[in-house]
N, C-alpha and C positions, 0 to 999 in steps of 0.2 A: 868909398859911400859910408860904411861903416865909420872908419872913423871920422868923418864930416860930421857926420850924428851926433858923436863922442863930442865932438869940438863945440858944436852949435849949444847941443843940451849940457853941456857940462856935467851928465852922469854917468857912474861909473856900470858898464855891462858888464855882467861877470859869464853872463851866457849868449854865445852869439852863433848866427848860421856861417859856416865856410862853405861858397858855395863852389861846386867841381866848373871848370873849365869845360868839359864835355859832359854829354847825355848818355844815358845807358840805363844795364841794368847791374846791379850791385852783385857781382857773383862771389866775391870775399871781401871778410871784414879781416884788417890786419890790426885796429888797434884798440885798446878797453877803456872805459872812462878810468880817468888817473894817470892814465901814461901819458909820460913827456914825449912830446912830439918837436925834433929839430927840423929847422928850414929846409925845405925839399924833401922830408921822408911821405913814404905815401900811406894813405888811411884805409885807402879800398881798393879793390879792383874792380873797374866798371866795364862791360862788356856790351855792345853794340849788337845786340839780337836781330835787327831789322833784315839784316842778311847773316845766312849760317854756310858754315863746308858741310859737307857729309862727306867721309873719309870712308872707304869700303876695301876690302883685304881682296886683292885678285892674287891668285895661284899662279907659280910660275910657268903652269902648261898652259893657261889661260891669255898670258900676255901677248901672244902672237897676234889675237883676234880681236885685241881691244888698241884702238886709236884715240888721239883725243879730238874730240867733236862729237864721239857715239853719244849714243841716247841712251839712260839707265832707266828702267822702269823699277819702282821700288816700293815697297810697302814697308808700314811701322807697324809694330805691336801695339802701341796706344791707339791707331787708326786703323782701326781691323774694316776691310772690305772697299779700301780708297787705295789707290794705285795712282803715285807720282812721277814723275818724269822729269830730268834733268841731265843739260849735256854734260861730258867730263873735258874739266877746264884744266886737268893736270895729273899725269901720272908720274909717279917717282921712278927717278933714273938709278936707283938701286933696291935691291932686294934683302929682307932683313934674312938674317942668315940662320937665322934659328928656324924662324914659320914657314920660312920659303913662299913667302907674299910680299907683293909690293902694293903701296896706298895708291890709290885712284880716288881721286877728290874732285865734287861737284858745288856749285854753287847755288844757292836758291835764295830769295825776298824770304822774308820772315814777317810780313807785316802782322800777321792775323796770330804769329807766337803760336803755331802748331809746331814747330821744330824748337825742341829743346836738347840741350846740352849733355850729351853722355845718354841720348834714346839709340836704340838696337834697331839699324834696317837692312831689309833685304831686298837686294838688287839684281836684276837680271839687264843680260844687254844682248840684243838681236843683231849679231856681227856678219858682215859680209868674207866671204871666204877668201880673201886676196890669195891670189897663187894657187888656189886650187877651184877655184869656180869651176872649170871643165872636169872636175872628178865626181866621181859616183861617192854619194855617202850613204851608208848601210846602218841598221839599228844595232847596237849592240848583243840583242838576243840571237843575231843570226850566224854570229861568231862563236868556232868552238879554237880551242887552244891546243896546242902538244909540241911539247919541245919549242924550238924556235918556229914553228909554223904557226899561221892562221888559217882556217879549215872554215868553208862554207860547202852550202848545198843547193847544186841547181839544178831545177827541174828540166828534164830533157823535153825538147820540142816533138811535137809531131807523132808521140805517144798514144796508146789508145788507154793505156793504165797509167797512172799517174808514175811514172819513174824520176828519180833524181839520182845527179852525180856531185862528187864531190871534188873541190876545187881547192886549190890552196892559193891563198893571196897574199900582198902585200897592203899592212893598213900604216896609215899616215897618223895623222894627229888625232888627238880623241875629241868629242864635240859631245859632253854631257854624256848622254845613252846613245850618241852614236860615234860611228868613226869615218874618216875619209878612207877611201881605196885607191892606193896608189897605183896597183897592178893587180891582173888576173881576173878582171870582170870587165864586162863590155855591156855598152846601153842595149837594153831590150832583155836580158836575160832575166828569168824570174828566180827569184831567191826566197827559199826558208828562212821565215824569221821568227818563226816560233814550232817549238816542237824538235829542235833540232837533233838532240841527243836521241829523242827515241828512232830516228831515221838512220841515224849512225849505228845505232846498237841491232838496227835491223840489217844494215848493211854486213855490218861483222859476223851475224847471226849465220846469213847465207852465204859467207867466205867471200864477198867484194872485199874492195880496198877501205878501209874505214878509221877512223882516227883510231878506235881501239886498238884497230891490228898494231900491235908491235912492232916498230922496225929497228934498226941498226941505230940510227939520228937518236929514238927515243931512249933506248936502252945504254947508250954510251953518253948521255946526257951528262955534261958537268956544271954540277950545281954549285955556284958561286958562296962564297962565306961573307956575308956583310954583318955578323955578328959583332965585330968593334965598331959597328955603327947604329948597332941597336941602341936607344936611346932606354932611360929607365920606364918613361912613360909607353913606349911603344913595347916593351918587353911585358909590362903589365897588360896590354890588351891581347898581344900574342896567348898570354897566359889565360885570358877569359874565352880567347878562342879555341884551345886547346882542352880547357875545360869544360866547352861544349860541345865538342866533338865526341868527347867518351860516352856520355848519355847516348848518343845516336847510335853508337857501335854498341853498346849494352842492350840498348832494344831489338839491334838485329841479331844478336846471341840469343836472345827471349824470342826469337822470330814474333816480335809484336810488330805489326806496320803501322798501325794507328798509331803507336807510340814512337815508332822512328818520323811518321811524318811531321808528328810535335817537334820534338826534336830537331829536325832537318831544318824548319820553321826558325826556332829558336838561335842556332847557328849563323843563317842567313843573317839575322838581326846582330847576332856579335859583329861577322866581319864588317856588315856594311855600315856600324858604328865607329869601325876603325879611322883613325885621324890621319887623314893622307898628308897633311905638312908635315908629318913624321918621317914623310921618303922625300929625296930627290935623286935627280940624274938616275943613275944604274939602277939603284934599288927602288927607285919609284917605278923605272919599266917594266923591271922583274917581277917585283909586287903586283902590278897592274894585270899582267900575263897570267900569272898563277891564279891569285886569286879570282879574276873572271871565269877563270875556267872550274873552279871551286862553286862558284856562283850558280854559275851555268849548270851544273851537275845538281846540286842542290835544289835548284827550283824542278827540275826533271823531276825529283823526287816527290815534290808537293803535286806534280802531275799522275804518278805512279799509281795504279789499280793492284797491284799486288806486291808481295813481300818480294819475289824475285826479280821484278822492276826496280824497286827501291835497291836490292845487293848491287845491280848492276851499275845503279848509276855510283853508289857507296864507292866503286871500287878506282873512279875517277876522283872523287872527292877524298880518298885517302892519298892514292897516289900524288895529287897536286900539293896537299896538305904536307905531307912528308918532305915534299921539295921546299915548301916555305918554311919550315920548321928548320929544315937543316942549314937554310938559308941565313934565318933571321934567329934561330933561337925558339925554345918554347917558354920562355919565361923563367919563372923559377919551379917546371915541370922536370921528371925525368921521364923520357918517351922512349918505349918501346917499340919495333919496327917489325911487325908478325909477317909472316908468310905462309899461304898456302898455297900447296903447287893444283891443287885439283880447281880450285876457285877460277872463273872465266875462261870456261871450256876449257880446262888443265892448261889455259897459258900460265897461269898462276896471278896471285896479286897479294898487295900489302894492305896492312893497315895497321893503327898506332893503338897502345896501349899504356895504360900507364902502368899496368903491374905485368910481371914474367909470366904468368901464369898462361896459358893460351885458351883464349876462348873462343872460338871461331865465328866472325859475324856473317861469315858468307852461308855455313851449313845450319848453325845453331844445335841443338841437339841431336841431328842425323850425325854431323861428325866435328863434336864440341872442340875436341884436343888435337885435330887434325891441323898441324902447322910448326913453323919453328920460329924463334929469335933472333933474326939477324941481323939486327944494329941496334944501338942505342944513339940518343940524341939527349945530350945533358943542357 
């Protein structure tokens, strides 16, 4: 049409429109004024944003619960307070070897141009427990870990006073803040979901079977060595955890219950901010086991009313962090494992220190130098 116009008017046109064969939004400009353009060269990238893809990262451990067609509810930072919904149209058949996630895709109409490329979306899926529909689901807060065991406390029926007994269970897949129970629990049993560590500590003090009563399995537990699999990013986060543990230990040395409470909260934040994509396979399972035990004990510290109760919880915090640091390393820290034979009702207990000098967190000034250095983690 433009050539016909030139032939008809016999006038030279120095500037004229080049019409695109497709419509959409220009997302990239490739040429500038004065550039030479050959036949077939691209001038712009044009995207049709009337329909968009939204890509979510699904962790490897979550993939068994995700199926094509499942509904994802998601929110956008740019549209606070509004929840969107879409069905899963595609699940990537491969997992990223570095991040250990698979891409999950949804497709949505975007006629109002709400969704823009590069936006950040957070999604949740309510998935069916296929293969586990008859299994019991329990909250994470109900579980204590020791060695290879998972332990819960069950209310004993038909007792005049509240009575609880310890049961070992086999855990299945993790479901956010819950677990599937494979064996060990029966329908109708009443489970302690909060304050489990306090009940365990009371059982230990009365001489009953408890998680804190050390047995051969716990004493002879073999700690794996995953240090050659510890990335620089994970080492940095382990370094932060160790550096947050030391002030907690120091507050107990000073018999400062209020300060210990604050430092326990800080340590919880450091542990919970650990990036789980840095773990896979056996390392992921081992980290979860020990890490959950540490968090359980730290949250018991937050509920403690005295320095003695805090020190009881600190025993398991230290025990499991020692195993974590032996397995994964301590970042760039040199950690001393120190032992007090009088702690834990003369059973003995260990703690971590950044210096060789003995400063006993279990007794403070009462027995400040009681103990010895037993091992070193480099």
